[in-house]
N, C-alpha and C positions, 0 to 999 in steps of 0.2 A: 585726112582732113584738106580741103579745095585753098590754094594759096590766095591770100590775099592779093586786092589789085595793087598797082604800083601808085606809091605817091603822084598825086595832080592827075592817078586817069578818073575820068570822069564815069567810068562805068561803077556799077553796084558790086558792093564786095559780096562774093559767093557764099563768104563762107557767115554770113548775116541769115539763109533761110536757114540753111542746117540748125546754128544756135537756135532760131527763134521756133523751128518748127516742134522744139522738145518742150514749147511750155505748156501745152494742153498736158500732157505726160507730166511733168515735174510738178502742176497744182493737182493734178488728181492726186498724187504720190502723198505732197503734202499734207493735203486736206482729209485726207485718212488716218493718216499719220496726229494730227493736231486737233482734227475734229472742228476746226474754224477756218473760213475761205476769207478773213479776213487777214488772219495769220498765214496761210498758206499764199495767200497774194504778196504779203513779206518776204516770205523764204525766197519765193522764186526770183522778184526785186533783188533781193543779196546777193542769190547764186548768180545773176547774172553780174551784178558789180562788182563781183570778186573774179568772173572770168574776164570782162572788160577792162581790169586790172591788172591781166597779165600782159607781160609784154609779147611782140607778134612772135616772136623764136618761141617763147614759150606755149603760145596756143600752138603752133605750127607741132611743137611737140608731141603735143595729147594725140594721142593714139583714137581714141573716139569721143566727140565732144559729148554724145548723150551719156556715156559712161561718169564721164570726168562731172558733168552737172548734176549726175543722181547722186553722184558720191558724196560732193558739196550738201546738194539741198538735205541729202538722210544727214546728215553730219548737223547741221544746221537744226534740222527738226529735232535729233536725239537729244541736243543740247538743250533745246526749247521743253521738250517733255521734262526735262529733269528740273529745270527751273519752274516748271507750271504746277507740279505738287505743294510747292511752294507756296502761289499763289492760289489754288483754289483751297488751301488752309485758312487762306486769307477771304475767301469767297464768302460773299452772303448769301445764305440757303443753298441749293442745290447747282450744280455745273454740269449743263446739259450741252451736248455739240451743238454747232450753229446748223437749224435745219434751214432746207436749200429746198426751193421751187425746180421746177420746170416748165419746160425751158426759159430761161429767162438770159436779161442782159446783165454779165455776171459782175461788171465793174461798175456801170452806173445806177444799176436798179431799177432798171426803164425794164418792165415785161414788154416784149414786143418789138423793142427795138432790133435793128437790126445788127447783131451781137457779133461777136468774133469766136468762131466756135474752140478756139484756143481757152478763150476764156470760162468755158463751162465745164462743170463736172462731170465726167460718166457716170449716169446713176445707174448702179446695178444691186447687186447684193449684197457686195461687199460698201455701202454708204448706206444701208437703211439705218436707222436709228437707233433701232435692237442691234445691229453690228457695231454700230461706233460706240455703244454704251456700254458691250463687252470691251473693246478696245481700250476705253478708259481704263478697265480694272486690271489690265495689266500693267508688267513694270516697263520702263522707256525700249531695253533694249529687246524684251518681248515683243512688242507692239511693232517696234523696227524690224525685227526678223522675221516677223508671222507674214507683215502686208508685202514685203519686199521677196519676199520668198512666195509667199502661198498664193497672193492677189497678183502682182506684176511678176511673177515666174522669174526670178534671177535667182541665179544659182547661190548656195550658201559659201561657194570662194569669194562670190562677188558683196554677200551681206555681212561676209568678215571685213572685208577693205571697209566698208563702212562705220561697223558696230566697233570696228576695233577690237572683236575677240577670236577665237580659231571658228572654221565651218565646222568643227563637231558641235564648240560651244552653240553655235548657231542655229545646227539643228535640231540641239537641247532645248533653246529658247523658242522657237516655231512650233515642237512639238508639246509643251508648257503652253503653249496660247490656242494650239489647237484644242486642249483639252478643255479650257475654259470656253470655248466658243460651242464645243458641244454641250457642255452641262448649260449654257442659257439657252439652245436652238428650243424652239418650239415649232410643233407639225404646220408646215407649209398651207395656207390656206389662197385659193385660188383667189387671184387681183381683183374678178367680179364679183366674188364672192364677201371679198374685204370691202370694196366700194359699197356694196350693198348693205354692210354692219353698220357702215362709220356713216352712212346717208340714215339708218334708222336712228341710229346715236343724236343724231344732229337735228331730226325732227322731235324726238321726243325732248333733247334736252331744251328745245324753243317751245315745245309745248308743258314745259317744270313738271312733266311727266314721271316723277320718282320712278314708279312701277317698273317703267318700261325702261329708265337706263338700267336699273338695277336689274333687268332680264338681259338686256346684253351685255352687263358688265359679267367677267369669272367670278366667282364669292371673293377668290383671294387677290382680286385686282389690284393693281396699284397709279394712284395720278403722282407724277412727281412736274413740280414745277421750277421753271428759273425765272428769275428777276431782278438777279445780280444787286439786291440793294436798290435799285434805280425803281422800280416799280413794284407793288406790293405782290405777295405772293408768300405760298405755305412755306416755310423755312425746310419742314421735312415732307417726306412722303404719305401720300394718304394712304391710308391700307385699308382695301374690303368694299364688295359693291355698296354696301348702302351710304356708307359715310361717302364714301366718291358720288353717291347720284345728288347726297343732300349737299354736298359744298357746292356741286357744277350748279344746281339749283339758287342756291343762294346768290351766289354770281353772277349769272345772269340777271336773279331780281334786283342787284342792285346796279347793273348797266342795261336797262330796258330797251336802248337805241345801235346795240350792238348787233352787226349783221355777220351772219355765219355763212363761208362760200369752203364749197369744197373741191381743193386742189393736191395735186401729188405732193408731196413732203417727202425728200429723199427716196424719191423711188415708190412711196408706197400713196394707197389714199389716204388724205387729210381732212383738216380742218383749219382756215383761216378766218380770223375772227376780225372784222374792220368798227371800224367808228369815223362818222361822215368821210369816207372815202380812204382811212388811212390802216394800214395795219398794225393791228396792236399785240395779238396775239397770233401764234403758229405750234400745230396740235400737230403731233405723230401720234401713231398707235400701231401696237401687237396684238395680232388678232390671230387669235389660237381656236381654230374649230369654226363656231359661230359664237364666240364670245371674245371682250376684247379682256386682253389682260394686261397691258399696258399702256398708258398714257405719258405723251410728256408735252409737258405747254412750255412755249419759249414766250414770255411777256419782256424778256430784258430788250431793251430797245438798241441797244449797241450790235444784238445781233439777229436783227430784224431787218438790215439793211439790203439784201437781197430782194426783199419783199415790197419795197419801197416804191412806190405807183406815183410819186411828183418829182 
C-alpha cells in the first residue's frame, strides 16, 4: 500500500485513490448479496467508516486494501442477511429485490445526470431479477459463498475468511447454491425477442385485450407484487395466465391515466408505469421461449428511488 503523506503535507493522500477505486466493486458485491441498492450503499459506507477508523499504522499493515474492504463488506452483508430473514417475516406481502434501471445516477436518482461510474451497478446475468430471486431462496452462507466464488471469482480460501467456515465447507455451500440456480433456470431467449414480447404485452395490456395477454403468458405463469404495506398489491403471487390477465386489466381500468414505458430493468426488457411523470411501479419479466413465465412488479415507493425523475 502507498504510504500516506506526512502531516502538514498539502499533497493529496495517494492511498485515497486506492481505497475509493474499490467502491464500484463493493457496491456490485453488496447489491447481489442483499438485493437492495439502498442497503448496498449503507454497507459500503460502513465499510469505509471502519477503514478510516483504523490507525495509520493499522492501515499501512494491510497487505491488500481491496481484500480487506471486501472481507469487511462481505461480513457486514452476511450479518444483514441473517437479520433480513426475521425482517422479511414481518414484511407485508411479497418481498422482491430492488429493481435497477440502466444507466442512471444511482445516488440522486436523476436519470441522465453525470454519474460517477463507481456508483453504477454493472448489469449482467448475475443481476437479473430471476437470478436475484433465486439468491433469496438460499441461506445467507450459501448466498455469500456462491456470489463471492462463482460471480466475483474469489478462491474458496478467501471466501472462508469472510464466511468463517473452512474452504471445503464453502465449496459445498457454493455447490448447493449452484444446484438451486440450475433448477430455477429457464431457456435463454434472445434479448431482441424478449423486448418484442414485452412490447406486445404492453400493447395488449393498454388495449385491455385479455385474450392477447393470455396468449403471451405461459399457462403456468406467476405474477408477484411488492407493495411493502405502503401501496396496495396482491399479498400472494397470482398463478395462471387467465388469472393474471384479468387481474392486470382490472388494475389498468382502475388507473386509466397510467403511462407505460419500455425500460431496461436489471439488464432485461421491462416496463415502468408512471402517473403524472412519477414512477409508480417497475415490472421485470422472465421470458421462456415465446411466453412470459414470471412477472415481478415493485410498487413499494421505498424501492423505486433509483427510478425517481425529479
